[in-house]
C-alpha positions in Angstrom: 26.8 20.1 -31.4 27.5 21.6 -28.0 26.5 20.0 -24.8 25.6 22.8 -22.4 26.3 22.0 -18.7 23.9 24.0 -16.5 23.8 23.9 -12.7 20.9 25.0 -10.5 21.3 26.0 -7.0 19.0 25.1 -4.2 17.5 28.6 -3.8 16.9 28.7 -7.5 15.1 25.4 -7.5 13.0 26.4 -4.5 12.0 29.8 -5.8 11.9 33.1 -4.0 8.5 32.4 -2.5 8.9 29.1 -0.5 5.3 28.7 0.0 3.9 30.1 -3.2 2.3 33.5 -4.1 -0.2 33.5 -1.2 2.3 33.0 1.6 1.4 36.3 3.2 -2.0 34.8 4.2 -0.4 31.5 5.3 0.1 32.7 8.9 -3.6 33.4 9.3 -4.5 30.0 7.8 -2.2 28.3 10.3 -3.8 30.1 13.2 -7.2 28.6 12.2 -5.8 25.0 12.4 -6.2 22.9 15.5 -2.9 21.1 15.9 0.8 21.2 15.0 0.3 18.3 12.7 -2.3 20.1 10.7 0.0 23.1 10.4 2.9 20.9 9.3 0.7 19.2 6.6 -0.5 22.6 5.3 3.1 24.0 5.2 4.4 20.9 3.5 1.6 20.9 0.9 2.1 24.6 0.1 5.9 24.2 -0.2 5.5 21.2 -2.5 3.1 23.1 -4.7 5.5 26.0 -4.9 8.4 23.8 -5.7 6.4 22.1 -8.5 5.5 25.5 -10.0 9.1 26.6 -9.8 10.5 23.5 -11.4 8.1 23.9 -14.3 9.4 27.4 -14.7 13.0 26.2 -14.7 12.2 23.5 -17.3 10.3 26.0 -19.5 12.7 28.9 -19.3 16.1 27.3 -19.2 16.1 23.6 -20.4 13.4 23.2 -23.0 14.7 26.1 -25.1 18.0 24.4 -25.5 16.2 21.2 -26.8 14.3 23.4 -29.2 17.6 24.6 -30.5 18.7 21.0 -31.1 21.0 20.8 -28.0 20.8 18.2 -25.2 22.0 19.8 -22.0 23.5 18.1 -18.9 21.9 19.5 -15.9 23.3 19.5 -12.4 21.2 20.2 -9.3 21.8 21.1 -5.7 19.4 20.0 -2.9 16.3 22.2 -2.4 16.9 25.3 -0.2 17.7 24.3 3.4 17.5 20.6 2.7 21.2 19.9 3.4 21.1 22.0 6.6 18.1 20.0 7.8 19.9 16.7 7.1 23.0 17.9 8.9 20.8 18.8 11.9 19.3 15.3 11.8 22.7 13.7 11.7 23.8 15.7 14.7 20.7 14.7 16.6 21.3 11.1 15.8 25.0 11.0 16.8 27.8 13.4 17.9 30.0 11.5 15.4 28.0 9.7 12.7 29.6 7.0 10.7 31.1 8.7 7.6 29.6 6.3 5.1 26.1 6.7 6.5 26.5 10.5 7.0 27.4 10.8 3.3 24.4 8.7 2.2 22.1 10.8 4.4 23.3 14.1 3.0 23.3 13.0 -0.6 19.6 12.2 -0.4 18.8 16.0 -0.7 20.1 16.2 -4.2 18.4 13.0 -5.2 14.9 14.4 -4.3 15.7 17.5 -6.4 16.9 15.8 -9.5 14.2 13.2 -9.6 11.6 16.0 -9.2 13.1 17.9 -12.1 13.2 14.8 -14.3 9.5 14.2 -13.6 8.7 17.7 -14.7 10.7 17.4 -17.9 9.1 14.0 -18.7 5.7 15.6 -18.1 6.6 18.3 -20.6 7.4 15.8 -23.2 11.2 16.0 -22.8 13.0 12.7 -22.1 15.1 13.0 -19.0 16.9 10.7 -16.6 17.9 11.5 -13.0 21.3 10.2 -12.1 23.3 9.8 -8.9 26.9 11.0 -8.9 28.0 7.4 -9.3 25.7 6.9 -12.3 27.0 10.0 -13.8 30.5 8.6 -13.5 32.1 11.1 -11.1 35.1 9.3 -9.6 36.6 10.7 -6.4 39.4 10.0 -3.8 39.6 10.7 -0.1 36.8 8.6 1.3 33.1 9.2 1.9 33.2 12.7 3.2 35.1 15.7 1.8 36.1 13.8 -1.3 38.2 15.1 -4.1 37.3 14.8 -7.8 39.6 12.5 -9.6 37.9 12.1 -13.0 34.7 11.3 -14.8 33.7 8.1 -16.7 31.4 9.7 -19.3 30.2 6.4 -20.9 26.7 6.5 -19.5 26.3 10.2 -20.0 27.3 9.9 -23.6 24.8 7.1 -24.2 22.0 9.2 -22.8 23.0 12.2 -24.9 23.2 10.1 -28.0 19.6 9.0 -27.3 18.7 12.7 -26.7 17.8 12.1 -23.1 18.6 14.9 -20.7 20.8 13.7 -17.8 19.7 15.4 -14.5 22.8 14.8 -12.3 22.7 15.0 -8.5 25.5 17.4 -7.5 27.8 17.2 -4.5 28.4 13.4 -4.8 30.5 10.8 -6.5 32.0 7.4 -5.7 35.3 5.8 -4.9 36.8 2.3 -4.7 37.1 1.2 -1.1 40.1 -1.1 -0.8 39.0 -2.5 2.5 35.6 -3.8 1.2 36.6 -4.2 -2.4 33.5 -2.3 -3.5 32.6 1.1 -4.9 31.2 3.4 -2.2 29.5 6.8 -2.5 31.1 10.0 -1.5 30.2 13.7 -1.0 32.4 16.6 -2.1 31.7 19.2 0.6 29.3 22.2 0.8 28.9 23.9 -2.5 30.1 20.7 -4.3 27.4 20.9 -6.9 29.5 23.7 -8.5 32.4 21.3 -8.6 30.3 18.6 -10.2 29.2 20.9 -13.0 32.8 21.9 -13.7 34.0 18.4 -13.7 31.3 17.2 -16.1 31.9 20.1 -18.5 35.6 19.4 -18.6 35.0 15.6 -19.1 32.6 16.4 -22.0 35.0 18.7 -23.7 33.1 21.8 -23.0 34.9 25.1 -22.5 32.3 26.6 -20.1 29.6 25.8 -17.6 26.6 27.9 -16.4 25.7 28.3 -12.7 22.1 29.5 -12.4 21.9 31.1 -8.9 19.7 33.3 -6.8 21.8 36.4 -7.8 22.5 37.8 -11.2 26.3 37.7 -11.2 29.5 38.4 -9.2 29.7 41.7 -7.5 32.9 43.6 -6.4 31.5 43.5 -2.8 28.6 41.8 -1.1 25.5 43.6 -2.5 23.5 42.6 0.5 25.8 44.7 2.8 26.9 47.5 0.4 24.4 49.5 -1.6 27.3 50.7 -3.9 28.3 47.2 -4.9 28.9 46.8 -8.7 28.2 43.7 -10.8 31.1 42.7 -12.9 30.7 41.6 -16.6 33.7 39.4 -16.2 36.5 38.7 -13.8 39.8 36.8 -14.1 39.6 33.6 -11.9 43.2 34.1 -10.6 42.1 37.5 -9.4 38.9 36.2 -7.9 40.9 33.6 -5.9 42.7 36.3 -4.1 39.5 37.9 -2.8 39.0 37.8 1.0 36.3 37.0 1.7 35.6 34.8 -1.3 32.2 35.5 -2.9 29.6 33.0 -1.6 28.0 32.7 -5.1 30.5 30.1 -6.2 32.5 27.4 -4.4 36.3 28.3 -4.3 37.3 24.7 -5.0 35.2 24.7 -8.1 37.0 27.8 -9.5 40.4 26.3 -8.7 39.4 23.1 -10.5 38.0 25.1 -13.4 41.4 26.9 -13.7 43.2 23.5 -13.8 40.8 22.1 -16.4 40.4 25.3 -18.5 36.6 25.7 -18.1 35.1 29.1 -17.9 32.2 29.7 -15.5 29.1 31.8 -16.1 27.3 33.0 -13.0 23.8 33.8 -14.2 20.4 34.6 -12.7 18.1 31.6 -12.0 15.1 33.9 -12.2 15.7 35.8 -15.4 17.2 33.8 -18.4 17.9 37.0 -20.3 20.1 38.6 -17.6 23.7 38.7 -18.9 25.5 37.5 -15.7 29.3 37.4 -15.0 31.9 35.4 -16.8 34.7 34.0 -14.6 37.6 33.6 -17.0 39.3 30.3 -15.9 40.5 29.3 -19.4 43.8 30.5 -20.8 43.2 31.2 -24.4 46.0 30.1 -26.8 47.1 32.9 -29.0 
């Protein structure tokens, strides 16, 4: 039985309406409030309600149908939209050069909020799920706490969960490495867009030939569709050709494509809003004739 590996980006998890379907009236509601604290509470409440509704949609449209078909997927998530930016701003306000270990731990907290939230939603829907840090998912890295490089994956815990039909919800963008100075395992982060790399690494380690990236766009275009009205969506594209593009498309991390080529894992770029949209297949795997 296949083990689909799906990755959901931050915009996909947040949803297109950050404050829900009534956000057009939110400005007027804020004007009627008496203090910045009241406005902040209202915005936070609306944002959380919108996130909850969006996560229920993700579970219903993408994850639960796979369980119905008898498959147990592995799900990788990014931080909610803007979360990493806000954490980077906090780090910069705290120190012009924050300690790398603590900086990594601060930034990885964004993904931990997202994967725990999705696990709660799945459990509420009657689907057993378990949120995992990168370390708990077995993602081994080198290169220290910041800007780490994937070395391999210890799949033991993932396989145990899959055997019990528990859906692993893995926090992307993070792993762990052995620190020779302390003699302990320490957490690491992979760099911006690293959740894509997490998904490719897990798919490869689990023996899968492809992984699916669910994003806020419906595929890879021959040019930026936001800047060019004539941009055309591609049904498929060779990874080696894609890697020559300048600029490289923002929909996928370049390092993830390079790693996918090394590991022979094809990448699907698909819409995180419409599960029926066909998407674009990035051909990274060289088929043996």
